[in-house]
Structure formats: structure tokens, C-alpha cells
C-alpha positions as CSV (number, residue, x, y, z in Angstrom):
1,M,82.6,63.1,39.9
2,K,79.8,61.1,39.5
3,T,79.1,60.7,43.1
4,S,79.6,64.7,43.4
5,L,77.2,65.3,41.1
6,R,74.4,63.0,42.5
7,I,75.1,64.7,46.0
8,F,74.8,67.9,44.4
9,S,71.3,67.0,43.1
10,V,70.1,65.5,46.0
11,V,70.9,68.7,47.8
12,L,69.1,70.6,45.4
13,L,66.2,68.5,45.2
14,L,66.0,69.0,49.0
15,C,66.1,72.7,48.9
16,V,63.7,73.0,46.2
17,L,61.3,70.9,48.8
18,A,62.0,72.6,51.9
19,S,61.0,76.1,49.3
20,C,58.0,74.2,48.5
21,F,56.8,73.6,51.9
22,A,57.5,76.9,53.4
23,S,55.7,78.9,50.9
24,C,52.7,76.2,50.6
25,E,49.8,75.4,52.9
26,F,48.8,71.9,54.3
27,P,46.2,70.3,52.6
28,W,44.1,69.9,55.9
29,G,44.3,73.5,56.8
30,S,46.7,76.2,58.4
31,T,49.4,75.6,60.5
32,T,47.9,78.4,63.0
33,T,51.6,79.9,63.1
34,T,53.0,83.5,62.3
35,G,56.4,82.0,61.4
36,G,59.2,80.8,63.7
37,D,58.3,79.6,66.5
38,K,55.5,81.9,67.7
39,P,51.8,80.6,67.8
40,S,49.3,83.1,66.0
41,E,46.6,84.3,68.1
42,F,44.4,81.3,69.6
43,V,41.1,80.8,67.1
44,D,38.0,79.1,68.9
45,Y,37.3,76.6,65.9
46,A,34.4,74.9,67.7
47,S,32.4,78.3,67.7
48,Q,33.0,78.5,64.2
49,L,31.8,74.9,63.3
50,K,27.6,74.7,63.1
51,L,25.6,71.5,63.1
52,D,23.6,71.4,59.6
53,F,20.5,69.7,60.5
54,T,20.0,69.8,56.7
55,S,22.9,67.0,55.8
56,T,22.3,63.4,55.1
57,R,24.2,62.3,57.9
58,A,22.6,59.8,60.2
59,R,22.0,61.5,63.6
60,Q,19.8,61.3,67.0
61,E,19.4,63.2,70.1
62,V,20.3,61.2,72.7
63,T,20.7,61.2,76.7
64,L,23.6,60.4,78.8
65,H,23.6,56.7,80.3
66,L,27.3,56.3,81.4
67,H,30.5,58.1,81.3
68,V,33.8,55.9,80.4
69,D,36.8,58.2,79.4
70,G,37.5,61.3,77.4
71,D,36.4,59.7,74.1
72,T,33.9,57.0,74.9
73,T,30.5,57.4,76.1
74,H,27.2,55.2,76.4
75,F,24.1,57.4,75.3
76,D,20.6,56.0,75.7
77,L,18.7,56.1,72.5
78,Q,15.1,57.2,71.5
79,S,14.8,55.1,68.5
80,P,17.0,51.9,68.4
81,I,20.2,51.6,66.3
82,D,21.2,48.0,65.3
83,G,18.2,46.7,67.3
84,S,19.6,48.3,70.5
85,Y,18.4,51.7,72.7
86,L,22.1,51.5,73.9
87,L,24.8,53.1,71.9
88,K,28.1,52.7,72.6
89,A,29.8,55.5,71.4
90,R,33.7,55.9,70.0
91,Y,34.4,59.6,69.2
92,L,35.2,60.2,65.7
93,G,38.4,62.0,65.1
94,V,40.0,62.2,68.0
95,D,42.0,59.9,70.7
96,T,42.8,60.8,73.9
97,P,45.0,59.8,76.5
98,E,43.9,56.7,78.4
99,S,42.1,57.0,82.1
100,T,40.9,53.2,82.4
101,G,42.6,50.3,81.7
102,A,45.8,52.3,81.2
103,I,46.6,55.3,82.8
104,E,48.2,58.1,80.9
105,K,49.1,61.7,81.2
106,W,46.2,64.2,80.8
107,G,43.9,61.3,80.6
108,K,42.0,62.0,83.5
109,K,41.6,66.0,82.5
110,A,40.4,64.7,79.2
111,S,37.9,62.2,80.7
112,T,36.9,64.9,83.3
113,Y,36.4,67.7,80.8
114,T,34.2,65.1,78.2
115,K,32.2,64.1,81.5
116,E,31.4,67.6,83.1
117,K,30.5,68.6,79.0
118,L,28.3,66.1,78.9
119,A,26.6,66.4,82.6
120,N,26.0,70.1,81.8
121,A,24.2,69.5,78.7
122,T,20.4,70.4,78.0
123,S,20.4,68.6,74.9
124,I,23.0,66.1,73.3
125,I,23.1,65.1,69.4
126,V,25.2,62.1,67.9
127,E,26.1,62.2,64.5
128,S,27.5,59.9,61.9
129,D,30.0,60.5,59.2
130,T,27.8,59.5,56.7
131,H,24.2,58.3,56.3
132,V,24.3,55.3,58.0
133,W,26.0,54.5,61.5
134,N,29.2,52.9,61.5
135,T,31.2,50.6,63.8
136,D,34.6,50.1,64.9
137,S,36.6,46.5,65.1
138,N,35.1,46.9,69.0
139,G,31.3,47.1,68.0
140,R,31.1,50.7,69.3
141,H,29.5,53.2,67.1
142,L,31.6,55.9,65.9
143,V,30.1,59.3,66.2
144,W,30.4,63.2,66.4
145,V,29.1,64.5,69.7
146,W,27.3,67.7,69.8
147,Y,25.8,69.5,73.2
148,K,24.3,72.6,74.4
149,T,23.7,73.7,77.7
150,A,21.2,76.5,78.8
151,E,23.7,79.1,78.2
152,M,24.1,78.1,74.7
153,S,22.2,79.3,71.7
154,D,24.3,76.6,69.3
155,Y,25.5,73.2,69.7
156,S,29.6,72.8,70.5
157,L,31.0,69.8,68.7
158,L,32.8,68.2,71.9
159,N,35.7,66.1,69.3
160,L,36.5,69.1,67.9
161,E,36.7,71.1,71.6
162,L,39.0,68.0,72.8
163,L,41.5,68.6,70.1
164,Q,41.1,72.4,70.3
165,Q,42.2,71.9,74.0
166,G,45.2,69.8,73.2
167,L,43.4,66.9,75.5
168,A,43.3,65.0,72.4
169,K,45.7,63.9,69.6
170,P,44.1,63.5,65.7
171,K,42.7,60.1,64.5
172,G,41.9,60.2,61.0
173,T,41.5,63.4,58.7
174,D,39.4,61.7,56.2
175,N,36.1,62.6,57.6
176,V,33.4,65.7,57.1
177,Y,35.0,67.8,59.9
178,G,38.5,66.8,58.7
179,T,40.0,70.2,58.2
180,F,38.4,71.7,61.3
181,C,39.9,68.7,63.2
182,F,43.4,69.3,61.6
183,D,43.5,73.0,62.3
184,A,42.4,72.4,66.1
185,Y,45.1,70.2,66.3
186,M,47.6,72.2,65.0
187,Q,46.8,75.0,67.0
188,A,46.8,72.9,70.2
189,R,50.4,71.7,69.1
190,A,51.6,75.3,68.4
191,H,50.3,76.7,71.7
192,K,51.6,73.6,73.2
193,L,48.4,73.1,75.4
194,H,48.2,70.2,77.8
195,V,49.6,66.9,75.7
196,Y,51.6,68.3,73.5
197,S,53.0,70.8,76.3
198,T,56.3,70.1,78.6
199,E,54.6,70.7,82.0
200,R,53.7,68.3,84.7
201,D,50.1,66.8,84.7
202,P,49.0,67.4,88.2
203,D,46.6,64.5,88.1
204,F,49.0,61.8,87.2
205,Y,51.4,60.2,89.8
206,D,54.8,59.5,88.5
207,G,56.4,58.7,91.9
208,M,57.2,55.1,94.1
209,P,54.3,52.6,94.4
210,I,52.9,53.5,98.1
211,P,52.4,50.3,100.2
212,V,48.7,50.0,101.3
213,T,46.0,47.6,102.7
214,L,42.8,46.6,101.4
215,L,41.8,48.1,104.5
216,D,43.1,51.6,103.6
217,L,41.5,51.2,100.4
218,A,38.2,50.4,101.6
219,T,37.9,53.0,104.3
220,N,39.9,56.3,102.0
221,P,40.1,55.4,98.8
222,E,39.9,59.4,97.9
223,K,43.3,59.6,99.8
224,Y,45.1,57.3,96.9
225,D,43.2,58.2,94.1
226,G,45.3,58.5,91.1
227,K,48.0,57.2,92.8
228,T,50.3,54.2,92.4
229,V,50.0,51.7,95.0
230,T,50.9,48.4,96.1
231,F,49.6,45.5,98.3
232,E,49.2,41.7,98.6
233,A,46.4,39.7,97.9
234,V,44.5,36.4,96.8
235,I,42.8,36.5,93.4
236,T,39.4,34.8,94.2
237,R,37.4,35.6,90.6
238,D,38.8,36.8,87.0
239,F,35.6,38.2,85.3
240,G,35.1,40.9,82.7
241,N,38.8,41.6,82.3
242,S,39.0,42.2,86.1
243,I,40.6,40.2,88.9
244,Y,39.1,40.5,92.2
245,L,41.4,40.8,95.2
246,Q,41.2,40.0,99.1
247,A,42.9,39.6,101.8
248,Y,42.3,39.1,105.7
249,N,42.9,42.1,108.0
250,E,43.4,41.3,111.8
251,E,42.2,44.7,112.9
252,T,38.7,44.0,111.5
253,G,38.5,40.4,111.6
254,M,37.4,39.8,108.2
255,Y,38.5,39.9,104.4
256,H,38.5,43.0,102.1
257,G,39.0,43.4,98.8
258,I,39.2,45.3,95.4
259,S,38.8,44.6,91.4
260,A,42.1,45.4,89.4
261,Y,41.1,45.8,85.9
262,Y,43.5,44.4,83.2
263,G,41.7,45.3,80.2
264,Y,42.6,43.8,76.7
265,N,46.0,44.0,76.1
266,F,47.9,43.3,79.2
267,S,51.1,41.5,78.8
268,G,50.9,39.7,82.3
269,M,48.2,37.6,81.6
270,D,50.4,34.4,82.5
271,Q,50.5,36.0,86.2
272,I,46.9,35.3,87.0
273,A,45.4,32.6,88.3
274,L,42.6,32.0,91.1
275,G,44.4,31.4,94.2
276,N,47.3,33.2,93.2
277,L,48.6,34.9,96.6
278,M,50.1,38.0,94.4
279,R,51.8,41.6,95.0
280,I,49.5,43.8,92.9
281,V,51.0,47.3,91.7
282,G,48.5,49.4,90.1
283,K,47.0,53.1,90.3
284,V,43.7,53.5,92.4
285,S,40.6,54.9,89.9
286,Y,37.2,55.7,90.0
287,W,34.9,53.2,88.2
288,E,32.5,55.7,86.5
289,G,30.1,52.0,85.6
290,G,30.1,50.7,89.1
291,G,30.3,54.0,91.4
292,T,33.1,52.6,93.0
293,Y,37.2,52.6,93.4
294,Q,39.1,49.9,91.4
295,I,43.0,49.3,90.5
296,S,44.1,50.0,86.8
297,D,46.9,50.3,84.9
298,L,48.3,47.3,86.6
299,K,52.3,47.3,86.0
300,Y,53.9,44.6,84.4
301,N,57.0,43.9,82.1
302,E,59.2,40.9,82.1
303,F,62.2,42.4,81.6
304,S,61.8,45.8,84.0
305,P,65.2,46.6,85.9
306,K,62.9,47.3,89.0
307,P,60.7,43.8,89.2
308,E,59.5,44.9,92.8
309,E,57.4,47.6,90.8
310,N,55.5,44.8,88.9
311,I,52.5,42.6,89.9
312,A,54.1,39.4,91.1
313,I,53.3,35.8,91.9
314,I,54.1,35.6,95.7
315,E,52.9,32.1,96.2
316,P,50.0,30.1,94.5
317,G,47.4,27.6,95.5
318,H,45.7,29.6,98.2
319,E,42.2,28.7,99.4
320,I,39.4,30.8,98.0
321,V,37.3,31.9,101.1
322,Y,33.9,32.5,100.7
323,E,33.2,34.5,104.3
324,L,30.0,32.6,105.5
325,T,27.6,36.0,106.0
326,S,24.5,36.3,108.1
327,P,21.7,38.4,106.0
328,E,22.0,40.4,109.6
329,E,25.6,41.2,109.7
330,F,25.2,42.0,106.1
331,C,22.6,44.5,106.5
332,T,23.3,45.9,109.7
333,G,26.8,45.1,111.0
334,K,28.9,47.9,111.8
335,F,32.8,49.0,112.2
336,D,34.4,51.9,114.0
337,V,37.9,52.3,112.2
338,I,40.4,55.1,112.4
339,V,41.1,56.5,109.1
340,T,44.7,58.7,108.2
341,N,44.1,61.6,105.8
342,E,46.7,63.3,103.9
343,E,47.8,65.6,106.5
344,G,47.9,62.8,109.0
345,E,45.1,63.6,111.1
346,E,43.5,60.7,112.5
347,T,39.2,60.4,112.5
348,L,37.4,57.6,114.1
349,K,35.1,56.5,111.4
350,T,31.7,54.0,111.3
351,F,31.5,51.8,108.2
352,S,29.0,49.1,107.5
353,Y,29.8,45.4,107.2
354,A,29.0,46.0,103.6
355,D,31.4,48.9,102.9
356,L,34.3,47.0,104.2
357,A,33.3,43.9,102.5
358,L,33.1,45.3,99.1
359,D,34.5,43.0,95.9
360,T,35.0,40.2,98.6
361,A,33.8,36.4,98.0
362,I,31.3,35.7,100.2
363,E,28.4,33.0,101.0
364,M,24.8,33.0,102.1
365,R,21.9,30.8,102.6
366,G,18.9,30.1,103.1
367,L,17.4,33.1,100.5
368,K,13.8,33.1,99.5
369,V,13.3,34.5,96.2
370,T,10.2,36.9,96.3
371,D,10.8,38.5,93.1
372,V,12.5,38.7,89.9
373,W,13.5,41.0,87.4
374,T,15.1,40.0,84.1
375,T,17.6,42.6,81.9
376,V,16.0,42.9,78.1
377,N,17.2,46.1,76.9
378,S,20.8,46.0,77.3
379,E,23.1,44.3,74.1
380,T,25.9,43.0,76.8
381,S,23.5,41.6,79.7
382,K,20.4,40.8,78.0
383,G,19.1,37.7,80.0
384,A,20.7,38.9,83.6
385,M,18.5,38.5,86.4
386,T,18.0,41.2,89.8
387,L,16.7,38.4,92.7
388,T,14.9,40.1,95.3
389,C,15.2,37.7,98.4
390,E,13.8,37.4,102.1
391,V,15.4,36.2,105.0
392,D,14.8,36.6,108.9
393,G,13.5,39.9,107.9
394,Y,15.9,41.3,106.0
395,T,15.9,41.8,101.9
396,I,18.8,40.9,100.0
397,T,19.4,41.3,96.6
398,V,21.3,38.9,94.1
399,R,22.6,40.1,90.7
400,T,23.3,37.4,88.6
401,E,25.3,37.7,85.1
402,V,23.3,35.9,81.8
403,L,23.4,32.4,83.1
404,K,23.6,29.3,81.1
405,D,23.1,25.5,82.2
406,E,24.7,22.6,81.6
407,N,23.0,22.6,77.6
408,G,24.4,25.6,77.1
409,D,20.4,27.1,77.4
410,L,19.7,30.6,78.9
411,V,18.7,30.0,82.8
412,T,15.4,32.2,83.0
413,E,13.2,33.6,86.0
414,E,11.3,30.0,86.7
415,Y,14.5,28.9,87.5
416,F,14.2,31.0,90.6
417,D,11.5,32.4,91.4
418,G,9.7,31.6,94.4
419,K,12.5,29.1,95.0
420,T,14.9,29.0,98.3
421,I,18.6,29.6,97.3
422,D,21.9,29.2,98.8
423,V,24.4,31.8,97.1
424,K,28.5,32.4,96.8
425,G,29.0,35.4,95.2
426,L,31.0,38.7,95.4
427,V,29.9,41.8,97.2
428,G,28.7,44.5,94.7
429,Y,27.4,47.9,94.5
430,Y,24.8,49.0,92.1
431,N,22.8,52.5,92.2
432,G,23.1,53.2,96.1
433,Q,22.5,49.5,97.3
434,Y,24.8,46.6,98.3
435,Q,24.0,43.3,96.7
436,I,25.7,39.7,96.1
437,K,26.8,39.5,92.4
438,L,26.3,35.6,91.2
439,L,28.4,35.1,88.4
440,T,27.7,31.1,87.3
441,L,25.5,28.6,88.0
442,N,28.0,26.5,89.7
443,D,27.8,28.8,92.7
444,V,24.1,28.5,93.3
445,V,22.3,25.8,94.9
446,V,18.5,25.7,94.3
447,E,16.6,23.9,97.2
């Protein structure tokens, strides 16, 4: 009898709670439904919210420095924040699908949305949630991002737009715009937009890995953009949460390479070692920071039922070849390669040596350093140098990382200026120019 009374009491309590939830609003705002499963008329919450210039919240007008992904952007500041003129911004209140280290459904669309809005902006304002600037655990500043175009009379909150479009999930409601954010989220969910839909993301490839060569990726990366590919290559470097890979091609008689970004939480780190011949499986993606293509979303699952779809060591202990390259070949070398598009049509295209050698390991000797420029306005690369070198009538640019000597002291301009150097490094690309990336002091000999 007592058991029956307990069950009856529980059922009665559940009925009361259900009645309460049915008649009460959520504490953050409305559910944006008219009853049943039918969503209400779409509300443009972003147009209702206005930027309040009279509030005490910290804010500053900025310019776009680098697009990263849907919820992360780097901005140039007019006045320094925490001693830096570069603001690495993580958007408050939102979490967009991944599109860099990992690749998730709707991640590319969210990233493109943010990129296009800011690229077309005539004014961008970043705003803190409080009167001071706050950071996350990775040191990124947490901000609201307001933008305005030539056609707009008011600023619009990009964070809120991402939620409203269903291109982000909410991340915390305990903030100044929490009510708007929650309503926009609930509406996107009710209307089943993007991340809340059952539709296929046209930008997300979920097919089998496509076998390619590094020559394919060097000459026609657009063909494989967003697709999962697989190839074999040797690891030459492990730097900046990326591995650099290269493989020799008989057709061109040279090495071709690509970088693969593994990020911060990659589970297959025990597979990575210099000189390992690897089976690589990952997605081809465009890296905004370098203006080049890379491999991201590396696949590794120790317990995968399809191990052939994982990265794996094929054979360790391979020699890392630094191809001895002449300045003439680096600057003027040309190759004709047959490129096949998605329709199977073949075209003979001409590529420079540097085009095809991007991300490979090379060696160059006898470079006379004629000018040195040191980075001073970046918190992450302060002290890195750009060396302008002359040799045999050619100009070669060498870009160093922040270098330390055996005592741990910073290597400065005097170490290189006016000297002749032999360099081992990676072929890099920056601001429309190919260069040699010098990663450690051990890879340079100063005469």
C-alpha cells in the first residue's frame, strides 16, 4: 500500500510540474513557438538590439587582422589592451562548429558567414561584457563583436546573428545580452536552422578518403577542398601544432609537401615522430593565416573498426631530406604539369619551383644578409626576424622564428646583419611571396 501511495505521489508531482512548465516562460525569454511543433513567425532579434555607447562596458573600434573561424578573429587595435595592439578575440555567448583543427558539419558555413560580414564592414567595435577586458583559459579576449556596413545605419551584433542563423550553439547565458541570445537560439532550434536541422551540410564531406599524391594537392588543392584525402609521406618537422610532410615524385623529380594541423587535443600524438613514413588521413582546408592549403581534422581512433581510415606509421626511421636548392631554381624554376579537374578534363599548367616545393625541407647556401627586420608588435612572434638576402643576383627572404642561443638568450639582428649564412628550412609563403622558414638556430650556419 505504501509503495502504491509513493508511486501515486510521484506521478501527481510530475503532472503538476508539467502543468507549471506548460504555463510558464523560461527565465531567459520565450520559446519562440506558437504551440505544438509549429514555429512562430521569424523574429529578427539582431535588428532589435542596439549598441549602447553610454554603458560603462569596455569597448574599442578595431580593424580586421586575421579571420580564424566562426567564433574567433584577430583584430588590430587603436590602443593597446594588456600591452598588445593585437586582440585575439573569442566571441562571447556562442560556440560555432569547428572548421580548423577539427572539421564539423556547418563549420565552414559559420566561418564563411563571419568572414564575409567582417570583410564588408566599414566599422567594427569589440565590446567586453564588463568594464574591463576579460580572457579565456587560452588567453583570448572574450568580446561581443559589433559591425556596420555602408548600407547599415546601426551596428549589428555578430554573435547574436550567428545564433539567430543557427550557425552556433549558445555558450553561457549569464551575460549582458543573455536574453537576446537565448531567444535567438530557441528560435533557430524551433525553425531547425543549420546545426539544428536534419539537412545535409553541402560543404561537409562524409565519404570515403580519396587517395591523392602531394603533387595533386600542390597543383590542384581546390579540387579537394573540404574533402577527406589519404596519402603517404614522411614527417620532416613538428612545429606549431602542425606536422610538415613531404614525398618524392618521379614525375617532377622533386619533393612535394604539405602541413597537417593537429591542434591541441589530438589523440594520435604517439604516432608522430620525425622520419616516420605515415599514412595520412584528413581533410583539405584553406588556412587563412598563411594563405595556403593544409590538412586538418586528422583521423585517429585506436579502436576504429576501419583502421585504414586512420593515420598510421608505415615505417619509422626515414631520412629527412633537405633538398639542396640553388637561388636561381628557387626564383625562376618552372615545371609543366597535367592537372585534372573534377570533370576529368586535363589541362597542362605551368608552376614555379616554389609553388611545387611549398612546405618541403630545403637547404640553401651562401646567402648574404643585407637587411634585417624584427617583429616587435606581436605577442607571439616578438623577436622573430625577416632576413633579406642576396646571392648570385637573386633576392631570397628568410623568415626566422623567435630564436634563442644555447644560454637561452634571444638572438637579435646583430647575429645575422651583414653575415653570410647557410640555411636549412621549410619553403613558406607569406603576403604573396615565397620564403625560407628558419625554425631553429641549429639549422643555420653563420660564416
